[in-house]
C-alpha positions as CSV (number, residue, x, y, z in Angstrom):
1,M,114.9,136.0,-130.0
2,N,119.2,135.7,-129.9
3,K,121.2,132.6,-131.9
4,T,120.1,129.5,-129.4
5,V,121.2,126.3,-128.3
6,S,119.7,122.8,-127.2
7,I,120.9,121.6,-124.1
8,R,123.8,118.8,-125.5
9,E,124.9,121.8,-127.9
10,A,125.4,123.7,-124.3
11,A,127.2,121.2,-122.4
12,T,129.7,120.5,-125.8
13,L,130.4,124.6,-125.5
14,L,131.1,124.4,-121.6
15,Q,132.4,121.1,-121.2
16,V,130.0,119.3,-118.7
17,T,127.5,117.0,-119.3
18,D,123.6,117.7,-119.6
19,K,122.9,116.8,-116.2
20,T,124.9,120.2,-115.5
21,I,123.3,122.1,-118.0
22,R,120.4,121.3,-116.4
23,N,120.9,121.7,-112.6
24,Y,122.6,125.3,-114.1
25,I,118.6,126.1,-115.8
26,K,117.2,124.7,-111.8
27,R,119.9,127.1,-110.3
28,G,118.6,129.9,-112.9
29,F,122.5,130.7,-114.3
30,L,120.1,129.5,-117.8
31,H,116.6,130.9,-118.9
32,P,115.9,128.5,-121.8
33,E,112.9,129.1,-123.7
34,K,110.9,126.3,-125.5
35,W,110.0,125.9,-129.6
36,N,109.1,123.4,-131.4
37,G,108.8,121.1,-128.7
38,M,112.7,121.4,-127.3
39,W,114.6,123.3,-125.0
40,Q,116.2,126.3,-126.2
41,I,119.3,128.4,-124.3
42,G,120.4,131.6,-125.5
43,R,124.0,131.1,-127.5
44,D,125.0,134.9,-125.4
45,D,123.7,133.7,-122.2
46,V,126.1,130.1,-122.6
47,L,129.6,132.4,-123.8
48,E,129.0,134.2,-120.9
49,I,129.2,131.3,-118.8
50,Y,131.9,129.9,-120.4
51,E,134.5,132.9,-120.0
52,K,133.5,133.5,-116.2
53,K,135.0,129.9,-116.1
54,N,137.4,130.5,-118.2
55,R,138.3,133.7,-116.7
56,T,142.3,133.4,-115.0
57,S,142.2,136.5,-112.6
58,G,141.4,135.0,-109.1
59,S,140.1,138.2,-107.4
60,E,137.9,139.0,-110.8
61,T,133.9,137.8,-109.6
62,D,131.4,137.0,-111.7
63,L,127.0,137.9,-111.9
64,M,125.1,134.8,-111.0
65,P,121.3,135.4,-109.8
66,D,120.6,136.3,-106.4
67,P,117.6,134.5,-104.8
68,T,117.4,136.8,-102.1
69,P,114.5,138.5,-102.8
70,G,114.7,142.5,-102.4
71,S,118.4,142.3,-103.4
72,T,120.0,143.9,-106.2
73,G,119.5,140.9,-108.2
74,E,123.3,140.3,-108.2
75,I,125.6,137.9,-106.2
76,R,129.2,138.0,-106.2
77,L,131.6,134.3,-106.1
78,S,134.8,134.0,-107.3
79,I,136.1,132.0,-110.1
80,K,137.5,129.7,-107.1
81,E,134.2,129.9,-105.8
82,Y,132.4,129.1,-108.1
83,S,134.9,126.3,-109.4
84,A,134.4,124.8,-105.9
85,Q,130.8,125.0,-106.2
86,M,130.6,123.3,-110.1
87,I,132.4,120.5,-108.3
88,D,130.5,119.4,-106.2
89,L,127.4,119.8,-108.1
90,G,128.9,117.4,-109.9
91,K,129.4,115.1,-107.3
92,L,125.8,115.9,-105.9
93,H,124.6,115.1,-109.2
94,V,126.6,111.1,-109.5
95,Y,125.6,110.6,-106.0
96,E,122.1,111.0,-106.8
97,G,122.5,108.8,-110.0
98,I,124.1,106.1,-108.2
99,I,120.9,106.3,-105.2
100,K,118.4,106.5,-107.7
101,E,119.4,103.3,-110.0
102,Q,120.1,101.9,-106.5
103,N,116.4,102.5,-105.6
104,D,115.4,101.2,-108.8
105,E,117.5,97.7,-108.0
106,L,115.9,97.5,-104.5
107,D,112.4,97.9,-106.3
108,R,113.2,95.4,-109.0
109,R,114.7,92.7,-105.8
110,H,111.8,93.8,-104.0
111,E,109.0,93.0,-107.1
112,R,111.4,89.9,-108.1
113,L,110.7,88.9,-104.3
114,S,107.0,89.1,-105.0
115,Q,107.0,87.2,-107.8
116,L,108.8,84.2,-106.3
117,E,106.9,84.6,-103.1
118,A,103.1,84.3,-104.8
119,S,104.7,81.5,-107.6
120,S,106.4,79.9,-104.0
121,A,102.8,79.9,-102.6
122,A,100.8,78.6,-105.9
123,G,103.7,75.8,-106.1
124,W,102.5,74.7,-102.6
125,T,99.2,74.7,-104.4
126,E,99.4,72.7,-107.6
127,A,101.2,70.5,-105.1
128,R,98.7,70.0,-102.7
129,T,96.6,69.1,-105.6
130,A,99.0,66.9,-107.0
131,Q,99.5,64.8,-103.6
132,T,95.5,64.0,-103.6
133,R,94.8,63.6,-107.2
134,C,97.6,60.8,-106.6
135,E,96.4,59.4,-103.6
136,S,93.2,59.4,-105.8
137,L,94.8,57.4,-108.3
138,K,96.3,55.2,-106.4
139,Q,93.1,54.4,-104.5
140,L,91.2,53.7,-108.5
141,A,94.5,51.8,-109.2
142,D,93.4,49.7,-105.8
143,Q,90.5,49.7,-106.3
144,S,90.8,47.9,-110.2
145,A,93.3,45.6,-108.8
146,L,90.6,44.3,-106.5
147,A,88.2,44.6,-109.7
148,E,90.7,42.3,-112.1
149,G,91.6,40.1,-109.1
150,Q,87.7,39.0,-109.4
151,S,87.3,39.1,-112.6
152,K,90.4,36.7,-113.1
153,E,88.7,34.0,-110.5
154,A,85.7,34.0,-112.2
155,L,86.8,33.3,-115.1
156,L,88.9,31.0,-114.2
157,W,85.4,29.5,-112.4
158,L,83.7,30.1,-115.4
159,Q,86.5,28.6,-117.4
160,R,86.1,25.2,-115.1
161,E,82.7,25.5,-115.6
162,K,82.5,25.2,-119.5
163,D,85.1,22.2,-119.3
164,R,82.8,20.3,-117.1
165,V,79.3,21.5,-119.4
166,D,81.7,19.8,-122.3
167,N,82.7,16.8,-120.4
168,Q,79.4,16.0,-119.6
169,L,77.9,17.2,-123.3
170,R,80.2,15.1,-124.5
171,D,79.6,11.6,-122.1
172,Q,75.8,12.6,-122.7
173,V,76.3,11.9,-127.2
174,E,78.8,9.1,-126.2
175,V,75.6,7.5,-124.1
176,N,73.3,8.6,-126.8
177,R,75.8,7.0,-129.8
178,T,76.0,4.2,-127.6
179,L,71.5,4.1,-127.2
180,L,71.1,5.2,-131.0
181,L,73.1,2.2,-131.9
182,R,71.1,-0.3,-129.5
183,I,68.5,1.1,-130.6
184,R,69.1,-0.7,-134.5
185,E,70.7,-3.6,-133.4
186,L,66.9,-3.8,-131.8
187,E,65.2,-3.3,-134.9
188,D,67.1,-5.2,-136.8
189,Q,66.5,-8.2,-134.5
190,L,63.1,-7.3,-134.7
191,H,62.7,-6.8,-138.8
192,V,64.8,-10.3,-138.7
193,K,62.2,-12.1,-136.4
194,S,59.0,-10.9,-138.1
195,L,60.5,-12.4,-141.1
196,Y,60.1,-15.7,-140.1
197,E,56.7,-15.4,-138.0
């Protein structure tokens, strides 16, 4: 095989973009071969295109592959026509790039919209769940407050009962002390009386 160049090297030689070289390949202007996993183009083929692009005579024609079956295998274009086609081709690549970027951006926006819709639905579900939970907690709080009120009332009643019982016990102790003193007095009187008899 003749000396070869990569797609990028060919683009540098012809002063075009890598996309333009790939388009030349698609249109059959260049015939690459794969070596070690990379596309390689014959340097002679690239130089031939370079010479055709840089001819000064506008009346001369370039030889390009003929896509029509059964023809002589060649078509003839003037340098001016060829240059115009390459300019249109470059514009087409730019437009294709812009459309692809816009389509990619549109896809990203659709995906983001889907995510937001899903997030919104999940948010409503969480909000409803939280609201239900809050209502349940409020009911529990109300029940706890009622039970606390009842407990306080019961505690006050128990305190009053304790005070009443304590008072009764003090009174009973006082009565018992008084009775005990009276019993001792009576015992002393009996003792004295028994001494005199």
